[in-house]
MIROGU-846010 format. One record per atom (N, C-alpha, C): residue number from 1; residue in three letters; x, z, y. Coordinates in steps of 0.05 Angstrom, whole numbers, always signed. Layout:
N
> NUM	Ala	X	Z	Y
...
end
This chain:
203
> 1	Met	-341	+454	-469
> 1	Met	-322	+471	-473
> 1	Met	-326	+510	-473
> 2	Thr	-341	+509	-457
> 2	Thr	-348	+542	-457
> 2	Thr	-362	+542	-481
> 3	Gly	-376	+527	-494
> 3	Gly	-384	+535	-523
> 3	Gly	-372	+538	-551
> 4	Arg	-345	+537	-545
> 4	Arg	-328	+539	-568
> 4	Arg	-308	+566	-561
> 5	Val	-316	+579	-535
> 5	Val	-296	+592	-534
> 5	Val	-294	+624	-550
> 6	Gln	-326	+629	-559
> 6	Gln	-328	+644	-574
> 6	Gln	-318	+642	-596
> 7	Tyr	-310	+618	-607
> 7	Tyr	-297	+619	-638
> 7	Tyr	-281	+630	-638
> 8	Thr	-280	+639	-663
> 8	Thr	-247	+638	-678
> 8	Thr	-230	+621	-684
> 9	Asp	-211	+621	-685
> 9	Asp	-180	+610	-687
> 9	Asp	-190	+597	-723
> 10	His	-198	+604	-738
> 10	His	-211	+599	-766
> 10	His	-234	+579	-768
> 11	Glu	-250	+588	-754
> 11	Glu	-272	+562	-738
> 11	Glu	-278	+544	-729
> 12	Leu	-250	+548	-707
> 12	Leu	-245	+523	-697
> 12	Leu	-230	+501	-713
> 13	Phe	-204	+516	-734
> 13	Phe	-197	+500	-753
> 13	Phe	-218	+483	-766
> 14	Arg	-230	+488	-780
> 14	Arg	-261	+486	-790
> 14	Arg	-281	+458	-777
> 15	Leu	-282	+464	-751
> 15	Leu	-294	+445	-742
> 15	Leu	-279	+421	-723
> 16	Ile	-252	+427	-719
> 16	Ile	-229	+399	-717
> 16	Ile	-229	+392	-735
> 17	Ala	-237	+404	-765
> 17	Ala	-231	+386	-793
> 17	Ala	-248	+364	-797
> 18	Gly	-272	+367	-777
> 18	Gly	-294	+354	-782
> 18	Gly	-297	+333	-760
> 19	Gly	-286	+344	-743
> 19	Gly	-268	+316	-713
> 19	Gly	-282	+324	-691
> 20	Asp	-289	+343	-692
> 20	Asp	-300	+361	-666
> 20	Asp	-274	+370	-636
> 21	Glu	-275	+344	-617
> 21	Glu	-246	+348	-605
> 21	Glu	-258	+364	-590
> 22	Ala	-281	+378	-580
> 22	Ala	-284	+404	-566
> 22	Ala	-278	+431	-577
> 23	Ala	-274	+430	-597
> 23	Ala	-251	+454	-611
> 23	Ala	-225	+452	-610
> 24	Phe	-217	+423	-610
> 24	Phe	-190	+419	-612
> 24	Phe	-178	+426	-587
> 25	Ala	-195	+418	-569
> 25	Ala	-186	+416	-539
> 25	Ala	-184	+452	-529
> 26	Glu	-203	+462	-545
> 26	Glu	-200	+498	-544
> 26	Glu	-178	+507	-549
> 27	Ile	-173	+501	-576
> 27	Ile	-147	+506	-594
> 27	Ile	-125	+497	-573
> 28	Phe	-124	+474	-567
> 28	Phe	-97	+463	-544
> 28	Phe	-103	+494	-514
> 29	Arg	-128	+494	-506
> 29	Arg	-120	+512	-487
> 29	Arg	-116	+537	-491
> 30	Arg	-126	+540	-519
> 30	Arg	-108	+585	-521
> 30	Arg	-74	+581	-535
> 31	Tyr	-65	+553	-537
> 31	Tyr	-41	+560	-551
> 31	Tyr	-17	+536	-530
> 32	Asp	-22	+525	-519
> 32	Asp	-12	+502	-507
> 32	Asp	+10	+522	-488
> 33	Arg	+5	+545	-478
> 33	Arg	+24	+548	-456
> 33	Arg	+43	+584	-474
> 34	Arg	+33	+585	-497
> 34	Arg	+46	+597	-514
> 34	Arg	+68	+578	-524
> 35	Ile	+60	+560	-536
> 35	Ile	+75	+540	-542
> 35	Ile	+98	+528	-533
> 36	Tyr	+93	+516	-501
> 36	Tyr	+112	+518	-491
> 36	Tyr	+134	+529	-481
> 37	Pro	+132	+553	-481
> 37	Pro	+155	+567	-469
> 37	Pro	+178	+569	-492
> 38	Phe	+160	+574	-525
> 38	Phe	+177	+576	-545
> 38	Phe	+195	+545	-552
> 39	Val	+181	+526	-545
> 39	Val	+195	+498	-556
> 39	Val	+219	+498	-531
> 40	Leu	+213	+507	-499
> 40	Leu	+224	+504	-482
> 40	Leu	+250	+531	-485
> 41	Lys	+255	+547	-498
> 41	Lys	+270	+560	-510
> 41	Lys	+296	+540	-528
> 42	Met	+283	+531	-544
> 42	Met	+297	+512	-567
> 42	Met	+311	+483	-551
> 43	Ile	+287	+473	-534
> 43	Ile	+302	+440	-527
> 43	Ile	+311	+447	-502
> 44	Lys	+309	+469	-481
> 44	Lys	+327	+477	-454
> 44	Lys	+322	+455	-434
> 45	Thr	+298	+440	-438
> 45	Thr	+295	+416	-426
> 45	Thr	+261	+414	-414
> 46	Ala	+253	+417	-386
> 46	Ala	+221	+429	-380
> 46	Ala	+208	+403	-392
> 47	Thr	+220	+382	-378
> 47	Thr	+208	+359	-387
> 47	Thr	+195	+336	-416
> 48	Gln	+223	+350	-431
> 48	Gln	+230	+355	-455
> 48	Gln	+204	+368	-471
> 49	Ala	+201	+388	-459
> 49	Ala	+189	+413	-479
> 49	Ala	+160	+403	-478
> 50	Glu	+150	+399	-451
> 50	Glu	+129	+390	-447
> 50	Glu	+113	+362	-469
> 51	Glu	+129	+345	-474
> 51	Glu	+129	+324	-483
> 51	Glu	+123	+335	-514
> 52	Ile	+143	+347	-523
> 52	Ile	+145	+352	-551
> 52	Ile	+120	+373	-560
> 53	Thr	+110	+394	-529
> 53	Thr	+82	+405	-541
> 53	Thr	+69	+387	-548
> 54	His	+59	+371	-522
> 54	His	+31	+345	-529
> 54	His	+36	+335	-561
> 55	Glu	+61	+335	-568
> 55	Glu	+62	+319	-593
> 55	Glu	+58	+339	-621
> 56	Ile	+63	+365	-611
> 56	Ile	+63	+384	-639
> 56	Ile	+24	+380	-640
> 57	Phe	+11	+381	-621
> 57	Phe	-12	+377	-617
> 57	Phe	-25	+352	-627
> 58	Ile	-12	+335	-623
> 58	Ile	-24	+310	-637
> 58	Ile	-18	+307	-667
> 59	Lys	+2	+323	-676
> 59	Lys	+5	+331	-711
> 59	Lys	-15	+341	-720
> 60	Val	-27	+372	-696
> 60	Val	-57	+386	-712
> 60	Val	-79	+362	-709
> 61	Trp	-76	+346	-693
> 61	Trp	-109	+326	-694
> 61	Trp	-102	+316	-715
> 62	Arg	-81	+299	-725
> 62	Arg	-68	+270	-735
> 62	Arg	-78	+285	-766
> 63	His	-67	+312	-773
> 63	His	-66	+324	-801
> 63	His	-98	+343	-802
> 64	Arg	-118	+338	-777
> 64	Arg	-141	+361	-781
> 64	Arg	-154	+363	-809
> 65	Asp	-144	+342	-830
> 65	Asp	-161	+343	-850
> 65	Asp	-152	+368	-872
> 66	Arg	-135	+381	-865
> 66	Arg	-126	+406	-881
> 66	Arg	-130	+421	-866
> 67	Leu	-135	+427	-843
> 67	Leu	-140	+453	-834
> 67	Leu	-161	+470	-841
> 68	Thr	-181	+467	-862
> 68	Thr	-200	+475	-873
> 68	Thr	-183	+504	-895
> 69	Glu	-156	+491	-901
> 69	Glu	-135	+499	-919
> 69	Glu	-124	+523	-900
> 70	Ile	-126	+521	-883
> 70	Ile	-101	+544	-866
> 70	Ile	-127	+571	-866
> 71	Asp	-98	+592	-873
> 71	Asp	-110	+622	-872
> 71	Asp	-100	+633	-850
> 72	Gln	-82	+626	-834
> 72	Gln	-69	+630	-818
> 72	Gln	-62	+611	-787
> 73	Pro	-84	+614	-774
> 73	Pro	-85	+585	-757
> 73	Pro	-59	+583	-739
> 74	Glu	-47	+608	-731
> 74	Glu	-33	+622	-709
> 74	Glu	-1	+612	-721
> 75	Ala	+2	+618	-735
> 75	Ala	+33	+620	-760
> 75	Ala	+19	+587	-763
> 76	Tyr	+2	+560	-773
> 76	Tyr	+14	+543	-768
> 76	Tyr	+14	+534	-760
> 77	Ile	+6	+535	-725
> 77	Ile	+7	+515	-700
> 77	Ile	+46	+531	-695
> 78	Phe	+54	+550	-703
> 78	Phe	+75	+559	-695
> 78	Phe	+101	+544	-714
> 79	Thr	+85	+539	-739
> 79	Thr	+113	+522	-750
> 79	Thr	+119	+496	-760
> 80	Ile	+88	+481	-747
> 80	Ile	+95	+458	-747
> 80	Ile	+106	+460	-707
> 81	Ala	+104	+477	-698
> 81	Ala	+128	+469	-663
> 81	Ala	+148	+472	-673
> 82	Ala	+161	+495	-690
> 82	Ala	+185	+497	-693
> 82	Ala	+201	+472	-724
> 83	Arg	+183	+465	-738
> 83	Arg	+200	+441	-749
> 83	Arg	+202	+412	-724
> 84	His	+172	+420	-716
> 84	His	+180	+387	-694
> 84	His	+190	+386	-681
> 85	Thr	+208	+408	-668
> 85	Thr	+226	+410	-640
> 85	Thr	+251	+409	-647
> 86	Leu	+246	+410	-687
> 86	Leu	+287	+418	-693
> 86	Leu	+286	+394	-702
> 87	Asp	+262	+371	-712
> 87	Asp	+268	+351	-718
> 87	Asp	+271	+334	-690
> 88	Gln	+257	+332	-669
> 88	Gln	+262	+325	-637
> 88	Gln	+303	+333	-634
> 89	Ile	+310	+355	-633
> 89	Ile	+334	+359	-625
> 89	Ile	+356	+338	-649
> 90	Lys	+346	+353	-672
> 90	Lys	+363	+326	-689
> 90	Lys	+366	+304	-682
> 91	Lys	+337	+284	-675
> 91	Lys	+344	+257	-668
> 91	Lys	+351	+258	-644
> 92	Arg	+351	+268	-624
> 92	Arg	+364	+270	-599
> 92	Arg	+393	+259	-611
> 93	Leu	+407	+278	-623
> 93	Leu	+434	+291	-624
> 93	Leu	+443	+262	-639
> 94	Asn	+429	+261	-666
> 94	Asn	+427	+232	-674
> 94	Asn	+435	+207	-655
> 95	Glu	+419	+205	-642
> 95	Glu	+422	+186	-619
> 95	Glu	+430	+187	-603
> 96	Ser	+449	+207	-600
> 96	Ser	+464	+214	-574
> 96	Ser	+493	+201	-586
> 97	Arg	+496	+201	-619
> 97	Arg	+520	+203	-623
> 97	Arg	+515	+166	-636
> 98	Met	+496	+154	-636
> 98	Met	+501	+123	-643
> 98	Met	+500	+115	-619
> 99	Leu	+490	+124	-594
> 99	Leu	+504	+109	-575
> 99	Leu	+527	+118	-564
> 100	Gln	+542	+139	-567
> 100	Gln	+565	+139	-560
> 100	Gln	+591	+117	-580
> 101	Arg	+583	+112	-605
> 101	Arg	+588	+91	-628
> 101	Arg	+588	+60	-615
> 102	Leu	+555	+65	-604
> 102	Leu	+560	+25	-597
> 102	Leu	+568	+22	-574
> 103	Ser	+569	+48	-553
> 103	Ser	+590	+50	-526
> 103	Ser	+621	+48	-531
> 104	Ala	+625	+52	-550
> 104	Ala	+654	+44	-554
> 104	Ala	+659	+16	-565
> 105	Val	+641	-1	-574
> 105	Val	+655	-28	-585
> 105	Val	+627	-48	-571
> 106	Ala	+604	-43	-559
> 106	Ala	+592	-61	-553
> 106	Ala	+595	-60	-517
> 107	Pro	+586	-78	-500
> 107	Pro	+591	-85	-470
> 107	Pro	+562	-66	-459
> 108	Pro	+566	-67	-435
> 108	Pro	+536	-45	-422
> 108	Pro	+516	-53	-429
> 109	Ala	+499	-47	-437
> 109	Ala	+464	-51	-442
> 109	Ala	+448	-57	-413
> 110	His	+433	-77	-417
> 110	His	+420	-73	-409
> 110	His	+403	-46	-388
> 111	Asn	+394	-45	-363
> 111	Asn	+388	-21	-345
> 111	Asn	+364	-14	-371
> 112	Asp	+336	-34	-378
> 112	Asp	+312	-33	-390
> 112	Asp	+314	-31	-418
> 113	Thr	+322	-3	-429
> 113	Thr	+323	+10	-452
> 113	Thr	+295	-4	-468
> 114	Glu	+295	+5	-491
> 114	Glu	+272	-3	-511
> 114	Glu	+246	+28	-505
> 115	Glu	+260	+48	-502
> 115	Glu	+245	+72	-493
> 115	Glu	+228	+66	-467
> 116	Leu	+244	+58	-449
> 116	Leu	+233	+58	-419
> 116	Leu	+210	+26	-424
> 117	Val	+220	+4	-430
> 117	Val	+191	-10	-430
> 117	Val	+171	+2	-448
> 118	Leu	+178	+20	-476
> 118	Leu	+161	+29	-483
> 118	Leu	+134	+41	-474
> 119	Leu	+149	+61	-455
> 119	Leu	+136	+80	-434
> 119	Leu	+124	+63	-419
> 120	Lys	+131	+48	-398
> 120	Lys	+117	+26	-382
> 120	Lys	+99	+9	-402
> 121	Asp	+97	+11	-422
> 121	Asp	+69	+1	-440
> 121	Asp	+54	+14	-445
> 122	Lys	+58	+38	-442
> 122	Lys	+38	+55	-453
> 122	Lys	+26	+67	-428
> 123	Glu	+45	+62	-401
> 123	Glu	+34	+76	-375
> 123	Glu	+13	+42	-368
> 124	Ala	+25	+21	-379
> 124	Ala	+2	-3	-364
> 124	Ala	-24	+6	-388
> 125	Leu	-20	+6	-409
> 125	Leu	-52	+12	-422
> 125	Leu	-63	+24	-413
> 126	Val	-63	+47	-405
> 126	Val	-75	+76	-392
> 126	Val	-87	+69	-365
> 127	Gln	-67	+53	-346
> 127	Gln	-76	+47	-327
> 127	Gln	-102	+21	-330
> 128	Gln	-101	+11	-356
> 128	Gln	-120	-22	-363
> 128	Gln	-141	-1	-352
> 129	Ala	-144	+32	-377
> 129	Ala	-170	+44	-383
> 129	Ala	-178	+48	-361
> 130	Val	-159	+63	-334
> 130	Val	-178	+72	-307
> 130	Val	-183	+44	-294
> 131	Asp	-176	+19	-300
> 131	Asp	-184	+0	-281
> 131	Asp	-217	-14	-293
> 132	Gln	-226	+2	-319
> 132	Gln	-249	+2	-331
> 132	Gln	-269	+21	-316
> 133	Leu	-254	+43	-300
> 133	Leu	-280	+60	-287
> 133	Leu	-294	+45	-270
> 134	Pro	-316	+56	-271
> 134	Pro	-330	+49	-239
> 134	Pro	-316	+64	-220
> 135	Pro	-328	+60	-195
> 135	Pro	-303	+63	-170
> 135	Pro	-302	+96	-159
> 136	Gln	-320	+117	-172
> 136	Gln	-311	+137	-167
> 136	Gln	-315	+151	-182
> 137	Gln	-313	+150	-208
> 137	Gln	-306	+163	-236
> 137	Gln	-267	+154	-227
> 138	Lys	-261	+134	-214
> 138	Lys	-235	+117	-214
> 138	Lys	-223	+131	-197
> 139	Met	-235	+141	-178
> 139	Met	-225	+158	-147
> 139	Met	-223	+190	-161
> 140	Val	-239	+197	-175
> 140	Val	-245	+228	-179
> 140	Val	-214	+230	-202
> 141	Tyr	-223	+217	-221
> 141	Tyr	-189	+207	-243
> 141	Tyr	-171	+212	-226
> 142	Met	-152	+198	-214
> 142	Met	-145	+188	-199
> 142	Met	-125	+222	-180
> 143	Leu	-149	+227	-166
> 143	Leu	-139	+236	-148
> 143	Leu	-132	+264	-174
> 144	Ser	-134	+269	-193
> 144	Ser	-138	+287	-206
> 144	Ser	-112	+289	-217
> 145	Arg	-114	+266	-242
> 145	Arg	-94	+263	-248
> 145	Arg	-64	+250	-239
> 146	Gln	-69	+238	-219
> 146	Gln	-41	+234	-201
> 146	Gln	-34	+243	-179
> 147	Gln	-52	+250	-170
> 147	Gln	-49	+274	-142
> 147	Gln	-53	+309	-148
> 148	Gly	-55	+313	-176
> 148	Gly	-52	+338	-177
> 148	Gly	-76	+356	-166
> 149	Leu	-89	+340	-149
> 149	Leu	-124	+358	-141
> 149	Leu	-140	+367	-157
> 150	Ser	-143	+396	-153
> 150	Ser	-166	+416	-160
> 150	Ser	-194	+403	-167
> 151	Tyr	-210	+412	-174
> 151	Tyr	-237	+404	-160
> 151	Tyr	-247	+413	-137
> 152	Asp	-246	+429	-125
> 152	Asp	-244	+435	-105
> 152	Asp	-239	+420	-78
> 153	Glu	-211	+415	-86
> 153	Glu	-194	+397	-68
> 153	Glu	-211	+370	-59
> 154	Ile	-220	+361	-91
> 154	Ile	-229	+334	-98
> 154	Ile	-260	+331	-77
> 155	Ala	-274	+355	-84
> 155	Ala	-299	+356	-79
> 155	Ala	-295	+357	-48
> 156	Arg	-283	+366	-37
> 156	Arg	-277	+367	+3
> 156	Arg	-255	+344	+7
> 157	Gln	-249	+325	-8
> 157	Gln	-248	+307	-1
> 157	Gln	-261	+271	+1
> 158	Met	-277	+281	-22
> 158	Met	-300	+254	-20
> 158	Met	-328	+276	-15
> 159	Gly	-328	+295	-9
> 159	Gly	-350	+300	+5
> 159	Gly	-375	+299	-16
> 160	Ile	-360	+306	-31
> 160	Ile	-388	+313	-66
> 160	Ile	-378	+350	-73
> 161	Ser	-397	+352	-94
> 161	Ser	-392	+381	-107
> 161	Ser	-373	+384	-130
> 162	Ala	-361	+406	-126
> 162	Ala	-346	+415	-147
> 162	Ala	-355	+406	-181
> 163	Asn	-383	+419	-177
> 163	Asn	-391	+405	-208
> 163	Asn	-393	+369	-212
> 164	Thr	-406	+364	-188
> 164	Thr	-399	+329	-185
> 164	Thr	-368	+318	-202
> 165	Val	-352	+329	-179
> 165	Val	-319	+317	-191
> 165	Val	-319	+325	-225
> 166	Arg	-330	+354	-227
> 166	Arg	-324	+350	-267
> 166	Arg	-339	+338	-273
> 167	Asn	-363	+334	-267
> 167	Asn	-386	+306	-291
> 167	Asn	-368	+276	-285
> 168	His	-353	+270	-264
> 168	His	-344	+260	-262
> 168	His	-319	+252	-273
> 169	Leu	-304	+273	-283
> 169	Leu	-284	+270	-291
> 169	Leu	-295	+260	-324
> 170	Val	-313	+287	-328
> 170	Val	-321	+282	-364
> 170	Val	-319	+254	-380
> 171	Lys	-345	+239	-350
> 171	Lys	-349	+217	-350
> 171	Lys	-330	+196	-354
> 172	Ala	-309	+199	-333
> 172	Ala	-292	+178	-341
> 172	Ala	-265	+184	-362
> 173	Leu	-266	+201	-373
> 173	Leu	-250	+207	-396
> 173	Leu	-271	+195	-419
> 174	Gln	-292	+205	-426
> 174	Gln	-309	+181	-440
> 174	Gln	-307	+157	-441
> 175	Thr	-306	+140	-424
> 175	Thr	-299	+117	-416
> 175	Thr	-272	+105	-423
> 176	Met	-259	+128	-420
> 176	Met	-224	+121	-426
> 176	Met	-226	+125	-458
> 177	Arg	-236	+140	-468
> 177	Arg	-241	+145	-497
> 177	Arg	-243	+114	-505
> 178	Gly	-261	+113	-500
> 178	Gly	-276	+93	-517
> 178	Gly	-263	+69	-516
> 179	Trp	-248	+60	-486
> 179	Trp	-232	+32	-489
> 179	Trp	-204	+42	-504
> 180	Leu	-200	+59	-504
> 180	Leu	-178	+61	-519
> 180	Leu	-181	+75	-544
> 181	Asp	-205	+64	-552
> 181	Asp	-206	+72	-582
> 181	Asp	-213	+36	-594
> 182	Gln	-218	+28	-580
> 182	Gln	-216	-8	-588
> 182	Gln	-198	-18	-586
> 183	Gln	-166	+10	-571
> 183	Gln	-138	-11	-567
> 183	Gln	-122	+1	-592
> 184	Asp	-133	+13	-607
> 184	Asp	-139	+21	-635
> 184	Asp	-110	+46	-625
> 185	Gln	-122	+54	-606
> 185	Gln	-93	+76	-597
> 185	Gln	-106	+103	-606
> 186	Leu	-87	+127	-602
> 186	Leu	-96	+160	-609
> 186	Leu	-128	+164	-587
> 187	Pro	-135	+172	-599
> 187	Pro	-169	+187	-588
> 187	Pro	-157	+199	-558
> 188	Ala	-178	+193	-540
> 188	Ala	-169	+207	-511
> 188	Ala	-180	+237	-503
> 189	Ile	-173	+243	-529
> 189	Ile	-178	+280	-522
> 189	Ile	-155	+280	-514
> 190	Leu	-129	+266	-519
> 190	Leu	-102	+268	-512
> 190	Leu	-103	+272	-478
> 191	Leu	-118	+247	-463
> 191	Leu	-123	+253	-442
> 191	Leu	-134	+276	-432
> 192	Ala	-150	+293	-445
> 192	Ala	-167	+316	-438
> 192	Ala	-147	+334	-429
> 193	Cys	-132	+342	-457
> 193	Cys	-114	+357	-458
> 193	Cys	-96	+363	-433
> 194	Thr	-80	+334	-431
> 194	Thr	-61	+330	-400
> 194	Thr	-72	+341	-376
> 195	Tyr	-105	+333	-384
> 195	Tyr	-116	+346	-356
> 195	Tyr	-119	+384	-366
> 196	Ile	-127	+393	-388
> 196	Ile	-127	+414	-382
> 196	Ile	-96	+433	-378
> 197	Trp	-81	+418	-387
> 197	Trp	-52	+432	-378
> 197	Trp	-42	+424	-351
> 198	Ile	-49	+409	-341
> 198	Ile	-36	+403	-302
> 198	Ile	-62	+423	-279
> 199	His	-90	+437	-305
> 199	His	-108	+442	-284
> 199	His	-106	+461	-283
> 200	Ser	-98	+479	-316
> 200	Ser	-104	+506	-327
> 200	Ser	-96	+528	-305
> 201	Gly	-115	+551	-297
> 201	Gly	-101	+566	-274
> 201	Gly	-112	+549	-254
> 202	Lys	-123	+522	-247
> 202	Lys	-125	+529	-214
> 202	Lys	-157	+526	-207
> 203	Asn	-176	+522	-234
> 203	Asn	-203	+530	-222
> 203	Asn	-226	+547	-245
end
């Protein structure tokens, strides 16, 4: 990660266009804490704002082939943020209106909504990826991701160095990336970005 810190946003965009995940993670690190409050002002709900923030960076990654043409990276990211957030607000309003119409003519639905089923499917897929990990990598990942512990806290709990914790986590994410790629999922760089989000400022 440190190898990308000295790059300008333009340089990072060119690297991302070539598929450089470390450059993508650096852009995420630079902008996630600026995009999140921007989205939160529009969406008003913290959990939805965090979800939308991640979706914004997913869009940047998915359309990375366009990045070499971007003159103003910051404006580009905030434009995507504004458009995507507005789209999500409209989508939620439309869904709310549709549910109101359905509730007026349909009997109560089963508690297991389609959204909940899809969420559980995603969680199950990630859990399957976690289950592929060697024991120490799995423990480090679970302590970090599920319990939110810092490197130092995990190191003390496991009796290893913080640097070893970092190495285990990097290897765990690489293993999970490979497994998820085989399942035709999005690149596991998003797992790394989730990790950055949780631990920014802790280490």
